[in-house]
DOVEX-146566 format. One record per residue (C-alpha): x, y, z. Coordinates in pm, whole numbers, always signed. Layout:
REM DOVEX-146566
PT,px,py,pz
PT,X,Y,Z
...
***
This chain:
REM DOVEX-146566
PT,px,py,pz
PT,-2237,-4392,-796
PT,-1940,-4309,-576
PT,-1641,-4550,-504
PT,-1368,-4458,-277
PT,-1140,-4674,-431
PT,-1188,-4556,-768
PT,-1207,-4211,-672
PT,-852,-4210,-500
PT,-694,-4483,-720
PT,-457,-4238,-900
PT,-278,-4206,-552
PT,-172,-4564,-589
PT,+170,-4632,-688
PT,+275,-4335,-451
PT,+109,-4537,-181
PT,+1,-4904,-174
PT,-360,-5035,-133
PT,-295,-5097,+202
PT,-141,-4753,+280
PT,-466,-4620,+114
PT,-654,-4800,+334
PT,-469,-4689,+636
PT,-524,-4334,+536
PT,-886,-4386,+490
PT,-895,-4496,+853
PT,-713,-4202,+1008
PT,-872,-3889,+1179
PT,-725,-3530,+1143
PT,-800,-3227,+1342
PT,-768,-2877,+1172
PT,-836,-2587,+1353
PT,-892,-2279,+1118
PT,-1025,-2284,+780
PT,-905,-1986,+624
PT,-632,-1928,+370
PT,-440,-2234,+483
PT,-670,-2460,+673
PT,-936,-2468,+389
PT,-659,-2581,+139
PT,-520,-2831,+400
PT,-888,-2992,+457
PT,-937,-3025,+67
PT,-593,-3140,-5
PT,-597,-3414,+276
PT,-928,-3506,+164
PT,-797,-3576,-184
PT,-531,-3782,-21
PT,-810,-3999,+89
PT,-831,-3922,+463
PT,-1142,-4046,+606
PT,-1238,-3830,+943
PT,-1192,-3473,+1011
PT,-1242,-3277,+1323
PT,-1270,-2887,+1172
PT,-1300,-2576,+1385
PT,-1375,-2212,+1287
PT,-1595,-1957,+1402
PT,-1564,-1717,+1122
PT,-1792,-1655,+822
PT,-1669,-1567,+453
PT,-1605,-1221,+364
PT,-1487,-1033,+54
PT,-1131,-982,+201
PT,-1091,-1370,+174
PT,-1129,-1395,-190
PT,-759,-1373,-274
PT,-635,-1686,-90
PT,-914,-1874,+93
PT,-1034,-2208,-95
PT,-1389,-2166,+2
PT,-1431,-1791,-65
PT,-1682,-1716,-341
PT,-1976,-1505,-413
PT,-2221,-1818,-308
PT,-2015,-1854,+27
PT,-2023,-1501,+138
PT,-2158,-1463,+478
PT,-2178,-1838,+557
PT,-1977,-2025,+824
PT,-1657,-2132,+705
PT,-1718,-2500,+868
PT,-2027,-2530,+677
PT,-1878,-2415,+345
PT,-1553,-2646,+377
PT,-1740,-2933,+522
PT,-1990,-2915,+188
PT,-1669,-2889,-57
PT,-1499,-3194,+122
PT,-1806,-3409,+101
PT,-1847,-3299,-264
PT,-1498,-3462,-300
PT,-1588,-3774,-90
PT,-1957,-3832,+8
PT,-1852,-4095,+258
PT,-1617,-3868,+472
PT,-1684,-3818,+835
PT,-1657,-3456,+953
PT,-1732,-3314,+1303
PT,-1769,-2959,+1288
PT,-1674,-2726,+1570
PT,-1878,-2390,+1471
PT,-1755,-2195,+1767
PT,-1370,-2260,+1721
PT,-1156,-2401,+1988
PT,-1125,-2292,+2337
PT,-1046,-2437,+2674
PT,-1361,-2591,+2704
PT,-1391,-2813,+2391
PT,-1029,-2878,+2326
PT,-1064,-3248,+2502
PT,-1347,-3328,+2253
PT,-1184,-3148,+1958
PT,-860,-3396,+2000
PT,-1065,-3733,+2071
PT,-950,-4000,+1895
PT,-721,-3794,+1669
PT,-412,-3908,+1481
PT,-272,-3578,+1365
PT,-325,-3220,+1432
PT,-272,-2949,+1131
PT,-263,-2601,+1203
PT,-489,-2380,+1016
PT,-529,-2064,+1250
PT,-465,-1733,+1170
PT,-101,-1604,+1204
PT,-258,-1368,+1497
PT,-473,-1640,+1673
PT,-173,-1696,+1917
PT,-369,-1776,+2237
PT,-581,-2063,+2061
PT,-248,-2203,+1867
PT,-85,-2198,+2192
PT,-370,-2401,+2348
PT,-378,-2653,+2072
PT,-21,-2754,+2058
PT,-9,-2760,+2439
PT,-289,-3035,+2433
PT,-125,-3221,+2138
PT,+193,-3235,+2339
PT,+11,-3374,+2649
PT,-168,-3610,+2440
PT,+90,-3739,+2238
PT,-48,-3615,+1901
PT,+184,-3515,+1606
PT,+138,-3153,+1508
PT,+216,-2972,+1191
PT,+227,-2577,+1134
PT,+280,-2429,+800
PT,+280,-2074,+746
PT,+226,-1861,+411
PT,+523,-1622,+385
PT,+523,-1415,+84
PT,+530,-1657,-193
PT,+668,-1947,-5
PT,+597,-2186,+300
PT,+785,-2186,+634
PT,+681,-2516,+831
PT,+769,-2707,+1158
PT,+663,-3052,+1272
PT,+615,-3120,+1634
PT,+645,-3491,+1734
PT,+546,-3663,+2059
PT,+822,-3680,+2300
PT,+1021,-3404,+2118
PT,+1069,-3033,+2155
PT,+740,-2871,+2214
PT,+580,-2558,+2053
PT,+627,-2357,+2363
PT,+996,-2484,+2399
PT,+1086,-2380,+2021
PT,+901,-2020,+2013
PT,+955,-1904,+2387
PT,+623,-1725,+2389
PT,+553,-1757,+2784
PT,+544,-1436,+2962
PT,+580,-1210,+2647
PT,+317,-904,+2555
PT,+136,-1006,+2274
PT,+314,-810,+2014
PT,+640,-961,+2107
PT,+485,-1304,+2091
PT,+377,-1235,+1726
PT,+764,-1135,+1647
PT,+884,-1467,+1826
PT,+655,-1670,+1613
PT,+754,-1507,+1284
PT,+1134,-1533,+1338
PT,+1083,-1869,+1468
PT,+883,-1992,+1165
PT,+1174,-1825,+949
PT,+1512,-1791,+1080
PT,+1627,-1731,+709
PT,+1368,-1475,+640
PT,+1365,-1545,+247
PT,+1033,-1356,+189
PT,+1159,-984,+325
PT,+1367,-899,+34
PT,+1059,-897,-185
PT,+805,-731,+47
PT,+759,-422,-162
PT,+528,-227,+87
PT,+624,-290,+456
PT,+336,-66,+565
PT,+89,-357,+477
PT,+214,-533,+764
PT,+51,-419,+1078
PT,+94,-649,+1375
PT,-106,-423,+1609
PT,-358,-413,+1363
PT,-338,-790,+1339
PT,-334,-763,+934
PT,-69,-880,+671
PT,-41,-930,+312
PT,-87,-1289,+174
PT,-91,-1477,-166
PT,-288,-1792,-278
PT,+34,-1940,-412
PT,+180,-1970,-45
PT,-158,-2105,+77
PT,-153,-2373,-169
PT,+236,-2450,-77
PT,+133,-2488,+289
PT,-131,-2745,+198
PT,+108,-2915,-14
PT,+391,-2962,+233
PT,+148,-3032,+518
PT,+19,-3308,+321
PT,+347,-3467,+240
PT,+448,-3460,+613
PT,+90,-3590,+705
PT,+153,-3881,+468
PT,+471,-3980,+642
PT,+366,-3946,+985
PT,+37,-4127,+942
PT,+219,-4429,+731
PT,+528,-4407,+935
PT,+715,-4365,+619
PT,+1004,-4149,+560
PT,+1218,-3932,+806
PT,+1035,-3675,+972
PT,+1247,-3377,+1042
PT,+1083,-3236,+1369
PT,+1169,-2936,+1574
PT,+1425,-2799,+1621
PT,+1470,-2865,+1278
PT,+1284,-2596,+1053
PT,+1154,-2578,+673
PT,+1140,-2277,+461
PT,+1064,-2289,+88
PT,+1040,-1975,-118
PT,+921,-2006,-467
PT,+968,-1658,-561
PT,+1338,-1663,-475
PT,+1393,-2034,-565
PT,+1535,-2115,-216
PT,+1495,-2396,+15
PT,+1633,-2469,+349
PT,+1601,-2718,+612
PT,+1790,-2587,+920
PT,+1851,-2693,+1270
PT,+1790,-2447,+1550
PT,+1926,-2594,+1883
PT,+1696,-2415,+2158
PT,+1463,-2283,+1918
PT,+1435,-1916,+1972
PT,+1662,-1925,+2289
PT,+1938,-1965,+2029
PT,+2180,-1666,+2056
PT,+2129,-1558,+1696
PT,+1743,-1597,+1729
PT,+1754,-1371,+2033
PT,+1912,-1121,+1818
PT,+1666,-1152,+1555
PT,+1381,-1128,+1824
PT,+1536,-796,+1958
PT,+1568,-654,+1620
PT,+1217,-753,+1562
PT,+1084,-586,+1871
PT,+1245,-259,+1759
PT,+1094,-302,+1400
PT,+755,-356,+1537
PT,+772,-46,+1773
PT,+862,+164,+1460
PT,+588,+17,+1240
PT,+334,+52,+1533
PT,+422,+440,+1544
PT,+403,+502,+1172
PT,+109,+282,+1046
PT,-54,+378,+732
PT,-432,+413,+712
PT,-660,+106,+706
PT,-904,+21,+402
PT,-1190,+241,+407
PT,-1552,+115,+503
PT,-1873,+188,+270
PT,-2031,+504,+344
PT,-2407,+548,+359
PT,-2440,+700,+27
PT,-2317,+687,-317
PT,-2191,+1068,-300
PT,-2016,+1029,+22
PT,-1841,+717,-140
PT,-1759,+899,-437
PT,-1573,+1163,-243
PT,-1431,+895,-9
PT,-1250,+811,-305
PT,-1163,+1137,-470
PT,-1037,+1284,-145
PT,-694,+1137,-269
PT,-668,+1406,-536
PT,-321,+1577,-493
PT,-296,+1938,-377
PT,+23,+2196,-299
PT,+181,+2077,+29
PT,-90,+1829,+81
PT,-318,+2152,+189
PT,-646,+1985,+54
PT,-802,+2311,+34
PT,-1149,+2209,-44
PT,-1455,+2164,+172
PT,-1770,+1973,+51
PT,-2159,+2071,+108
PT,-2344,+1766,+2
PT,-2689,+1925,-124
PT,-2866,+1620,-272
PT,-2787,+1259,-321
PT,-2654,+1394,-691
PT,-2549,+1746,-625
PT,-2250,+1886,-419
PT,-2084,+2226,-374
PT,-1724,+2242,-348
PT,-1563,+2530,-171
PT,-1182,+2626,-211
PT,-1027,+2895,-6
PT,-675,+3005,-154
PT,-424,+3124,+138
PT,-278,+3476,+61
PT,-11,+3424,+288
PT,+157,+3119,+104
PT,+435,+3231,-131
PT,+392,+2909,-352
PT,+24,+3025,-450
PT,+164,+3233,-742
PT,-68,+3421,-1010
PT,-371,+3444,-770
PT,-359,+3070,-660
PT,-278,+2892,-963
PT,-172,+2567,-792
PT,-469,+2562,-587
PT,-694,+2621,-887
PT,-498,+2324,-1078
PT,-557,+2099,-769
PT,-936,+2181,-776
PT,-948,+2027,-1129
PT,-744,+1732,-1006
PT,-1027,+1696,-728
PT,-1296,+1718,-988
PT,-1144,+1463,-1220
PT,-1101,+1240,-929
PT,-1476,+1299,-849
PT,-1566,+1204,-1228
PT,-1358,+896,-1230
PT,-1477,+766,-867
PT,-1862,+855,-984
PT,-1818,+608,-1281
PT,-1829,+307,-1001
PT,-2170,+400,-959
PT,-2273,+472,-1320
PT,-2266,+831,-1270
PT,-2159,+1131,-1488
PT,-2012,+1466,-1376
PT,-2113,+1821,-1485
PT,-1990,+2136,-1308
PT,-2002,+2520,-1285
PT,-1755,+2730,-1145
PT,-1818,+3070,-952
PT,-1604,+3309,-753
PT,-1751,+3363,-431
PT,-1487,+3635,-282
PT,-1146,+3766,-337
PT,-971,+3431,-240
PT,-1283,+3199,-232
PT,-1402,+2981,-531
PT,-1696,+2739,-560
PT,-1779,+2451,-789
PT,-2147,+2360,-822
PT,-2136,+1975,-927
PT,-2410,+1738,-1044
PT,-2365,+1370,-1056
PT,-2651,+1225,-1251
PT,-2685,+853,-1306
PT,-2611,+788,-1660
PT,-2694,+445,-1844
PT,-2379,+470,-2087
PT,-2140,+535,-1798
PT,-1881,+239,-1744
PT,-1612,+217,-1455
PT,-1312,+426,-1546
PT,-1003,+209,-1572
PT,-832,+482,-1388
PT,-1048,+430,-1077
PT,-820,+164,-914
PT,-522,+418,-917
PT,-686,+734,-729
PT,-536,+619,-392
PT,-237,+448,-508
PT,-117,+778,-725
PT,+145,+956,-509
PT,+447,+1187,-533
PT,+797,+989,-560
PT,+1068,+1228,-484
PT,+1345,+948,-503
PT,+1555,+857,-795
PT,+1400,+664,-1073
PT,+1559,+400,-1314
PT,+1708,+581,-1621
PT,+1502,+374,-1887
PT,+1365,+575,-2177
PT,+1012,+597,-2230
PT,+898,+392,-2524
PT,+677,+544,-2797
PT,+380,+386,-2678
PT,+419,+524,-2339
PT,+455,+856,-2455
PT,+171,+831,-2678
PT,-88,+713,-2406
PT,+56,+983,-2181
PT,-17,+1264,-2447
PT,-350,+1122,-2523
PT,-449,+1153,-2149
PT,-386,+1524,-2189
PT,-666,+1571,-2420
PT,-690,+1873,-2687
PT,-631,+2183,-2471
PT,-277,+2087,-2343
PT,+70,+1977,-2528
PT,+340,+1816,-2372
PT,+738,+1857,-2463
PT,+981,+1588,-2359
PT,+1332,+1662,-2215
PT,+1480,+1318,-2246
PT,+1857,+1336,-2313
PT,+2114,+1348,-2076
PT,+2173,+1713,-2157
PT,+1795,+1801,-2147
PT,+1779,+1624,-1808
PT,+2075,+1824,-1678
PT,+1932,+2159,-1807
PT,+1605,+2064,-1621
PT,+1778,+1937,-1299
PT,+1979,+2288,-1307
PT,+1630,+2464,-1339
PT,+1528,+2282,-1042
PT,+1848,+2370,-840
PT,+1796,+2748,-913
PT,+1453,+2731,-773
PT,+1557,+2542,-479
PT,+1835,+2822,-416
PT,+1566,+3077,-423
PT,+1302,+2896,-191
PT,+1577,+2796,+62
PT,+1667,+3152,+92
PT,+1341,+3353,+159
PT,+1178,+3366,+495
PT,+848,+3359,+318
PT,+904,+3001,+184
PT,+1070,+2886,+524
PT,+755,+2978,+704
PT,+560,+2740,+461
PT,+832,+2473,+486
PT,+815,+2478,+899
PT,+447,+2451,+881
PT,+394,+2168,+640
PT,+696,+1934,+717
PT,+601,+1654,+952
PT,+890,+1515,+1157
PT,+693,+1269,+1357
PT,+489,+1057,+1114
PT,+560,+879,+805
PT,+219,+888,+676
PT,+71,+1256,+709
PT,-277,+1346,+689
PT,-168,+1708,+664
PT,+140,+1820,+501
PT,+432,+1602,+408
PT,+645,+1336,+596
PT,+1010,+1456,+600
PT,+1097,+1093,+501
PT,+943,+1119,+190
PT,+1089,+1459,+67
PT,+1408,+1265,-85
PT,+1710,+1366,+177
PT,+1938,+1114,+332
PT,+1898,+1075,+712
PT,+2221,+1291,+798
PT,+2082,+1608,+601
PT,+1732,+1550,+752
PT,+1906,+1556,+1099
PT,+2076,+1876,+1038
PT,+1791,+2045,+845
PT,+1568,+1981,+1154
PT,+1824,+2161,+1378
PT,+1865,+2434,+1114
PT,+1473,+2478,+1063
PT,+1428,+2572,+1443
PT,+1445,+2950,+1360
PT,+1498,+3149,+1069
PT,+1807,+3342,+1141
PT,+1981,+3014,+1201
PT,+1858,+2911,+848
PT,+1959,+3229,+708
PT,+2305,+3225,+859
PT,+2370,+2875,+719
PT,+2248,+2923,+361
PT,+2451,+3235,+322
PT,+2784,+3165,+512
PT,+2808,+2785,+509
PT,+2667,+2699,+195
PT,+2371,+2546,+326
PT,+2166,+2510,+6
PT,+2424,+2307,-181
PT,+2362,+1951,-26
PT,+1960,+2017,-63
PT,+2008,+2117,-421
PT,+2221,+1809,-501
PT,+1995,+1550,-337
PT,+1668,+1714,-399
PT,+1722,+1817,-770
PT,+2049,+1725,-932
PT,+2065,+1357,-861
PT,+1696,+1278,-894
PT,+1710,+1520,-1195
PT,+1944,+1304,-1380
PT,+1805,+958,-1245
PT,+1484,+953,-1444
PT,+1355,+862,-1767
PT,+1255,+1196,-1884
PT,+1140,+1575,-1760
PT,+805,+1708,-1935
PT,+664,+2045,-1937
PT,+321,+2084,-2023
PT,+178,+2410,-2162
PT,-194,+2520,-2296
PT,-217,+2536,-2663
PT,-406,+2870,-2656
PT,-436,+3158,-2404
PT,-796,+3136,-2242
PT,-1051,+3391,-2335
PT,-1135,+3673,-2107
PT,-1353,+3555,-1825
PT,-1255,+3181,-1873
PT,-924,+3219,-1728
PT,-1002,+3017,-1386
PT,-1253,+2761,-1549
PT,-955,+2679,-1801
PT,-700,+2631,-1524
PT,-973,+2394,-1329
PT,-1021,+2178,-1695
PT,-621,+2173,-1735
PT,-609,+2028,-1374
PT,-863,+1761,-1465
PT,-648,+1660,-1790
PT,-322,+1662,-1556
PT,-486,+1430,-1318
PT,-569,+1199,-1599
PT,-200,+1207,-1719
PT,-84,+1162,-1367
PT,-319,+844,-1311
PT,-220,+697,-1660
PT,+127,+731,-1569
PT,+46,+521,-1246
PT,-139,+295,-1451
PT,+129,+198,-1697
PT,+394,+133,-1420
PT,+575,+493,-1385
PT,+599,+753,-1106
PT,+643,+1120,-1119
PT,+732,+1427,-929
PT,+603,+1750,-1034
PT,+805,+2086,-1029
PT,+617,+2370,-884
PT,+903,+2579,-748
PT,+1043,+2674,-1083
PT,+705,+2763,-1216
PT,+626,+2977,-892
PT,+948,+3168,-888
PT,+997,+3214,-1267
PT,+626,+3359,-1265
PT,+749,+3638,-1010
PT,+1061,+3681,-1181
PT,+923,+3751,-1527
PT,+641,+3966,-1402
PT,+906,+4146,-1147
PT,+675,+4068,-856
PT,+820,+4152,-528
PT,+770,+3837,-349
PT,+1042,+3895,-66
PT,+1237,+4169,+80
PT,+1572,+4058,-75
PT,+1655,+4224,-410
PT,+1900,+3969,-481
PT,+1658,+3701,-477
PT,+1440,+3910,-723
PT,+1741,+3901,-955
PT,+1788,+3523,-904
PT,+1416,+3486,-998
PT,+1442,+3677,-1325
PT,+1748,+3471,-1413
PT,+1530,+3164,-1339
PT,+1241,+3290,-1558
PT,+1478,+3342,-1861
PT,+1655,+2990,-1806
PT,+1282,+2818,-1770
PT,+1174,+2970,-2109
PT,+1501,+2882,-2279
PT,+1519,+2513,-2139
PT,+1130,+2452,-2237
PT,+1160,+2635,-2563
PT,+887,+2856,-2528
PT,+799,+3232,-2577
PT,+509,+3290,-2332
PT,+595,+3095,-2016
PT,+239,+3217,-1861
PT,+126,+2894,-2060
PT,+349,+2690,-1889
PT,+124,+2529,-1645
PT,+294,+2203,-1528
PT,+629,+2051,-1529
PT,+816,+1752,-1357
PT,+996,+1428,-1402
PT,+894,+1086,-1479
PT,+1027,+728,-1493
PT,+1016,+379,-1326
PT,+1048,+331,-982
PT,+1391,+227,-870
PT,+1318,+192,-484
PT,+1016,+160,-291
PT,+906,+452,-84
PT,+773,+368,+277
PT,+643,+719,+372
PT,+386,+955,+196
PT,+123,+1207,+260
PT,-227,+1067,+285
PT,-566,+1246,+336
PT,-768,+1383,+592
PT,-1069,+1180,+687
PT,-1381,+1274,+474
PT,-1585,+1382,+778
PT,-1333,+1668,+817
PT,-1380,+1772,+470
PT,-1762,+1802,+504
PT,-1915,+2133,+594
PT,-2208,+1960,+707
PT,-2113,+1606,+842
PT,-2422,+1559,+1040
PT,-2645,+1603,+708
PT,-2685,+1267,+516
PT,-2849,+1298,+140
PT,-3190,+1164,+129
***
């Protein structure tokens, strides 16, 4: 049998029996029952508050699982007010809860705040119209109000007391466009910005898309500080530091501040921060990353949706799909004959085809499917794969699945932490039985491999054939490129990028710069030398055996599958990579004396590169050298990358759905 006095007796000592009875008599209004609002309700219920008005129009969804107290499999699709009311009544069956299942608006605010002693804000960060209306009503009705925001792994909160500074006076939102209101709200909540240094991926913040990362730790901290402030306000006990005082505790950094901000966001320092925030918002709006993909009608489409993140040279994505049935598809690849980097009859694209097939195999395991495939050449530059994806009872989800879309090229410097024997062992195992790897780890070995890359860059920057490719694939406008490579991801500093943009407007300018003004020196240092030294190791991967006649292309595809497993495994164990294509390409031309440009001096450079590459890698037959690159732990986050075309643009028959 339930007993209020017994259920909340452990509060006594910190509160008196009389104070506990006072708390039982109080009514708190909470608008928003998501990440913070749900935790507010349950925390205040356990404090012994006797009555609540709760408002939320939303239902629980999978995206709520990381932080929201009421989000469980059993609550999916159920109204939040209903679920949280049941949870609160499971703690205190005598509790009095009045639900507002349509949320709050101008028509029900009066009822929502009737006989309310305190308002605790649980609204979503982006619900500013409703938040402004609620705090304005509290100011008019003389109701104390608390807002606590989960920022990173901490909490920033403000208290607004009757007769004191109001929400509108503090945040200065009147007359601003919506996006600037978001900026004002954020800088007003957190003038110190303790959370910013450890935000590892700024692209996950989208003010225009009304999306931002969150943690359950921050939500629980919000409920804790709001509960303490509620106790002080309702019992009239302890000093309440109301606005223009602000509070920010960051558990991750171990920092806390209680500051005083006279004028709120009208304070001169806040005005400066607001304008910096406006500019940052404008930049983020222009360069927003893709949102999470939505489920597609069929399993095979969902498999391809994941697999399309496979890497390809210059992010060309040379494949197109024909979905034949619900478990069969044909993949078509056309290799451009005008791309100087497509050496050895399109070897880079054929390896990429293997990357794609392995990605398809891994993605198929989510649905309990296996992969079999057969290769055929359909034209001089055209290739096809006939793939089958049958359901197989013994197939389980591949542990590399979660890393398909995360894996990317990192062209920046890495930490110079040596790879452990365990790391090298798991990476070697990922390559399977047909390939072998050599590690180049010492400072001298890294220097030699960096020099190899510098030789290749000296070739590619001096030939018009490569210039045309670079001009076509470099994206100067976007930080996330569906086709090609964003310039901010290639590893050059801003000054060099500005110079390069001017030089690349026409070939004569580029040729003059490279020949007479040392135009290749800075790129070789920034792209090859420094990154080549600042890494854990370089690696070179070769075939163990020369493929049999007729198996040359399928063996390349199989090698691509193994290389994709290698790359995904590196991502899984916390490492990043940068492949080195240019040395392989121009060394191949040099070894076989293939005329790839009109300048004979460049041909001699390629021959020299071929000799140096074989020597550095310790191999006799460089034709079996398929892949090389550098690897290590990331040292600085990269906020720009190549993304992928939507699946619909990769389907030859997008209107045809499998039956």
